[in-house]
C-alpha positions, 0 to 999 in steps of 0.5 A, spaced: 500 499 499 502 507 497 504 511 503 499 518 503 506 522 502 508 517 496 502 518 492 502 521 486 501 529 485 494 532 483 498 536 477 503 534 472 507 536 466 510 541 471 515 544 467 510 546 463 507 551 467 507 559 466 510 561 473 504 564 475 499 557 475 506 554 479 505 559 485 498 558 484 498 552 484 503 550 490 499 555 494 492 552 493 495 546 496 499 550 501 492 553 503 489 547 504 494 546 511 491 549 516 485 547 515 487 540 516 492 541 522 484 544 526 482 537 525 487 535 530 487 541 535 484 537 541 489 532 540 495 538 540 491 541 546 492 535 550 500 533 547 501 541 550 499 540 556 503 534 557 509 538 555 507 543 561 506 538 566 514 535 564 517 541 564 514 544 572 517 537 574 524 540 571 524 535 565 526 537 558 522 537 550 527 533 545 524 533 538 528 529 534 528 527 526 532 527 519 532 531 513 526 537 513 524 534 520 530 534 524 532 541 521 524 544 522 525 541 530 533 544 530 529 551 528 524 551 533 528 549 539 533 554 537 528 559 537 526 558 544 531 562 548 531 568 544 524 569 544 522 566 550 528 568 555 529 560 557 535 556 557 538 553 551 537 546 554 530 546 555 528 545 548 533 541 543 534 540 537 536 532 534 537 531 528 540 524 524 547 526 522 548 532 527 549 539 526 553 538 519 546 535 517 542 541 518 546 544 512 546 539 508 544 531 507 548 526 511 547 519 507 544 514 510 544 517 517 536 516 517 536 509 516 540 506 522 535 505 528 540 505 532 543 512 532 536 516 535 536 513 541 544 514 542 543 521 540 537 521 547 542 517 551 547 523 550 543 528 553 541 523 559 534 523 558 530 521 563 523 520 565 521 527 566 522 529 559 518 528 554 521 526 546 517 529 540 519 524 534 518 528 526 518 524 521 512 525 515 513 518 512 512 516 519 517 511 517 523 513 517 529 508 522 533 513 526 526 516 528 523 510 530 527 507 533 529 512 538 521 512 540 521 504 540 527 505 546 523 510 548 516 506 550 520 500 552 524 506 557 518 508 559 519 515 556 514 520 554 513 520 547 510 525 541 510 524 534 508 528 528 507 524 521 503 525 515 501 517 513 497 512 517 497 507 521 505 508 521 511 505 525 512 511 528 506 513 531 505 506 533 510 508 538 508 515 541 503 516 546 500 522 543 501 521 535 499 527 530 496 524 524 496 530 519 494 527 512 495 533 508 494 529 502 499 528 496 505 534 494 505 538 489 512 535 487 510 527 487 514 526 495 516 532 497 515 532 504 518 539 505 512 542 502 505 541 504 508 536 510 513 540 511 508 546 512 504 542 517 510 540 521 512 547 522 506 550 524 505 544 529 511 546 532 510 553 532 504 552 536 506 546 541 512 551 542 508 557 543 502 554 547 507 551 552 511 557 554 505 561 554 502 556 559 509 556 563 508 564 563 513 566 560 508 572 556 504 577 560 499 579 556 501 578 548 508 581 550 514 577 550 517 579 557 523 575 558 525 575 550 533 576 549 536 583 548 541 580 543 540 586 538 538 592 536 531 591 535 529 587 540 532 592 545 528 597 542 521 592 543 523 592 549 524 599 551 517 600 548 514 595 552 515 597 558 514 605 556 507 602 554 506 597 561 510 603 565 507 609 562 514 613 561 516 615 556 521 610 551 528 613 554 527 613 561 524 605 559 530 604 555 535 606 561 532 601 566 531 595 561 539 596 560 539 597 567 536 590 569 537 586 563 530 585 561 524 586 561 520 583 566 526 585 571 525 592 569 517 592 570 518 589 576 524 593 579 520 599 578 519 605 583 515 610 582 
């Protein structure tokens, strides 16, 4: 039985399409993804609540994947510290083939069933942690092997896959099966499948960080001040929150080093 992610595209003779038709049809397919995800929000919600409970016990969130899926996990994990001011070891992205695979494919790295678990063990994974397996196909040996060992060791797990009844989902406590249909280019899961994974990772990490108190109102109170744009944003937040002028707000920000600390330590 052919998997959905490998099913033939609904479009053909792509090389004969005009640029506008190519873009229109790609966009037409992409627009389907959020509506498909909407049907799984109740499952995503349960997964988020489990991760929040793990964080409250001192646990961590691991994303583990290969290829496009692995890179998406790396992107989301790397954006958590600057956006939410959390430790870089709270959300950890692991990709088959290591850091070299972030920029270019590492041949056959995803085909080893043992390496995923070995990579997780290098972080001293424990039962307070949560592991989210990322594989559009749901069959990637590197990820499947990792979640199988997690199940054996009673580590909490979830996954994001784009096929039904996959080996990866069978080993996940909280499987998310997001069936986006055939890709515009047959089998190119960097397209709709990748978009689905990216959107869901955004939802998970953002919701988790809000639930653990990293956002106040709708503002990033704990963001890192790593560039002038963020210093400006932080100064503006403080100015609006405390009803003081921008220059005073900026002085407070630079003095205390974070929006939250500046507001908490402000004296009229």
